N, C-alpha and C positions, 0 to 999 in steps of 0.2 A: 504494500500500500504506500509506504513512504519512499521517497526517492533517495534519501540518505539515512539509512538505519544505523543505529549504534551497534557495536559489537555485542552479540548475545553469547553469553557463556553460561554453562550449567554445571552444577556439581553439588555435592553434599558432604558433610563432615559430621563427626560425632565428637562429643567432648571426651577427653581422656583416651586410653587405649581400648577402643571399641573392638568387639570380636569381629572376625571376618567369616564370610560364607564358606562352608566346608567344601563346596564345589568350585568356588571362585575366591581363592585366598586373597586376591587383590581388592575385593569389595568389602568394605565395612558394613555392618548391619546391626540393627537393634532388635531383630525378629528371630525367634527360635522356633523350631519344629515342636508342636505340642505333644508329639509321640516320643521322639528320641532326644529332644532338647538341643539338637545341633543348630548352630546359627545358619540362617538362610537369607539370601538377598531377594529383591523383588522378582528377578528372573527365575528363581527356583521355588519360591513359595507357592503352594497349592492351597486354595481355599478349602477348608474343611468345615464340618458342622460346628466345631469349636476351634477358633484360631486358624493357624496355617500349618501345613505339613510339608516335609521335604519330599522330593520325587521318589526317593528310595522307600520311604514309609508308605507312600501312595501305592507303589507297585506291590509291596508286600501285602497291603490290605486288599488288593484286588482279588486275591485268591482266598478270602475268608468268608465268602458268601455274599459280599456286597454286590449290588447290581452294577453293570458297566457304567451307567449314568452317574451313580453315586460316587464311584471311584475315579471318574475321569478327571485328570488334572485341570485345575482352574487357576487363573491369575487372581491377584488381589481384588480386582473389580468383577470377577466372575467370568472373564473371557477364557477361551481355550488356550492352554499353554502350547506355544509353537516351537518347532525345532530351531527356527531362526527368528529370534525376538526383534530383529531390526529389519525385517523384510519390507514392511510398509514404508519405513523411514528411507530405506535405500531406493524404493520406487519413487517416492516423492522427490528425493534429491535428484534422481535421474531425470524426472520430468522437468524440474526447474532448469537443470543444466541443458537439457535438449532444447527447451524453448528458448533459452538464452542464446545458444548457438544458432538456432534457426532464425531468430529475429535479427541477430547480428548479420547473418548472411543475406537476409532479405533487405535489410537497411543498406548494406553495401551495394546491393544491386539496384537501389533506388526505389524499393517498394515501401509504401507508407504503412506497412503492417503494424508497426509499433503504435502509431497514432490511432489505428482502428481497434486496438485491444486494451489500451490503458483505461483506467477509471476516469470517466469524464461525465459530469452531471448534465451539463448542457454547454455546447460550444458557443452558442449565440444567444443573445437576449433581445427581445422576448421569443422570437421565432426564427429558427435558422433559415437562411435562404435556400431555395431548392438546389439540391446537389451538394450542399455543404456538409461538413462533419457534424454528426449528431451524437447525442449522448444517451445516458440512461433514461432521462426524462422523455426522450423521443421513442422509447421502446427498446433500446439496445441494452437489455438486462444482462446480457452475457458479460458486459464489461465489469460487473461486480465480481465475477469469478475469474475471467481471464487475467485481470490485473494482478491477481494473487500469485501468478506464476511468471510474471514479467520482471526483468531487471535490465538496467541500462548500462551500468558500469561494472567492471570486473570486481572492484572492491565491495560493491553493493551486494552482489550475489555471493561473494566470498564470505562476508560476515553472516548473511542469512543462512547459508548452507552449513557453516560451522555451528551456528546456533541450533539448526535442525538436527545435526548429527549428535551434538552433545546432550541436548535435551530430549530428543525424540526416542533414542534407544531405551533408556530406563522407563520412560512413560509407556512405550509400546509393550515392554515386558510386563509392566504392572497392570495395564488396562486390558491388554489383548488387542488384536489387530483392528477389529471392527470399531470398538469403542475409541481407540486411538485415532483412527481415520476420521471418525465423526468429530472428535475434539479439534483436530487440525482444520478441517474444512469449515466447520461452524465458526471457529474463532476467526479465521480469515474472512469469512463472509460478514461477520459482525463488524470487523474492522472496516471493510468496504462500506457497509451501511452507515456507520457513524461518519465516515469521511464524506459520503454522499449527502448526509444530513447537514453537516456543519460547514464544510469547506465551500469555497466559492464554486459555483456551478461550472465555470470554465477552467477550473484548476485541475490539471492532469495529475494522476497519482498512480503509482505502481510499486510492486514489491511484495514479498512474502512476510514482512515483519508483523502484520496483524496476526497471522497464524503462529509465528514464532513467539510473540508475546503471549498468545494463548497457551502455548506449551510452557512458558516461563511461569505463568500464573498457576497452571496445573501442577507444575513441579513443586511449588510452594505448598499447595494443598496436600500433595502426596507425602512430602517430607513431614508435614505436621501430623498426618494420619499415622505415619510410622514412628513418630516420636523422635525424629532426627533433630539435630541442632539446627535451628532456623536461621541463625545469624548469617551464614554464607549466602543463602538464597535471598534473604532480605537485603543484604548489601548489594548483591548483584542486581536486584530489582530496582533499588534506589539509584544506582549508577545509570542504569538504562533509562529510567525516567528522567534523570538529570540531563542526559544527552538528548533525550526526546524533546525537552522543552527549552534547551539552550542552543542547540545546533541549528543552523539555518537549513532550509530546504527539506525539513522532515514533516511528514503528515502525521502529526501527533494524534489525530483522531483515530487513525488506523491502529496505532499502538494501544491506545486506551480501550477502544472497542474490542480488540482481540484479547486484551488482558482481562477485562471484565467477563467476557464470554468464557474464556478458559477457566477462570476461577469458579464460575457458577457451574459449568459442566463437570469439572473435576469434583466439586463437592457432591454433586449428585451421583457421580461414578463411584467414589471410594467410601462414601458414608451412607449409601443406600442400605436399608435393612435387608438382611440375607433372604428372608422369606418372600419379599416382593422386590428384589433387587432389579430385575429386568424392567419391571413396570416403572419404577422410580427413575432409572437411568434413561429409558426411552422418553418418559415424560419430561425430564429435565432438558434433554436435547430438543424435544418438540417445543418446549416453552421458549428456549433461546431462539429457535428458528422462527417461531411465531412473532416474537418481539422484533427480530431483525426484519421480517417481512413487513411488519407494521411501520417501522421506521422508513423503509423504502417506499411504501405506498404513500405515506403521509408527505414525504418530501416530493415525490412525483406530482402529487395533487397540488402542492404549493407552487411548483415550478410551471405547471401547465394550467 
């Protein structure tokens, strides 16, 4: 969404000599298996009827008469445990890089594809002349989504993709692929919607930072849920917000919109009651989507 995003970095730390995951010795964790007591990281924890279990205990329990559905490994948020916990993150990163290369090649050839895809509320006021560039208000809704995957400078996409890699992997492991993808897309869309609502109609905006800020907000919620030391992520968040509001050329609306959406979605994901977890998670995502759609419709009505 923003044209000049700050560097996004992710991480977590614990006070004192925290235990490390028995399967990943390089990862500190404050969660232990409820059956064997071994420390487990978000990528290894499997949701159980009480607390979390390690993959070994889940496999051992699958032969004790439990049904396959009851013993199937689940993430912290109830998603399926995947062999590659970064698959969606890799795909999103690949899409962003592919679009960047394609747009750069098209621009070098003289094609106006970049201007046709950026977030633009309305290029002309009050009514665009026939044949001129039009925006979201004229019915080009796709700009709210395509702008999420556009970057113009190398450093811009570099910062955003580093943020996606650092923050996305742990979140994908903890939430599961479908929930993580919903978090990313809805956060980016919310950032586009707030930019459309507040920014000047003819102000172009592009970048994945709305989605990245959503991941940052979700990381804070996840760390709080796991009782990790919150200071590193709070400092990271404060620095990013400082850059957002002090550097020129940044669409702060995209950052704030993505951050708020990411926090709300993550709260619904990781704090949903186990007995109705899917319904609460789906309802939270639907609520964010509905609010986003309401903002878009209201702004369009105001411009037309």
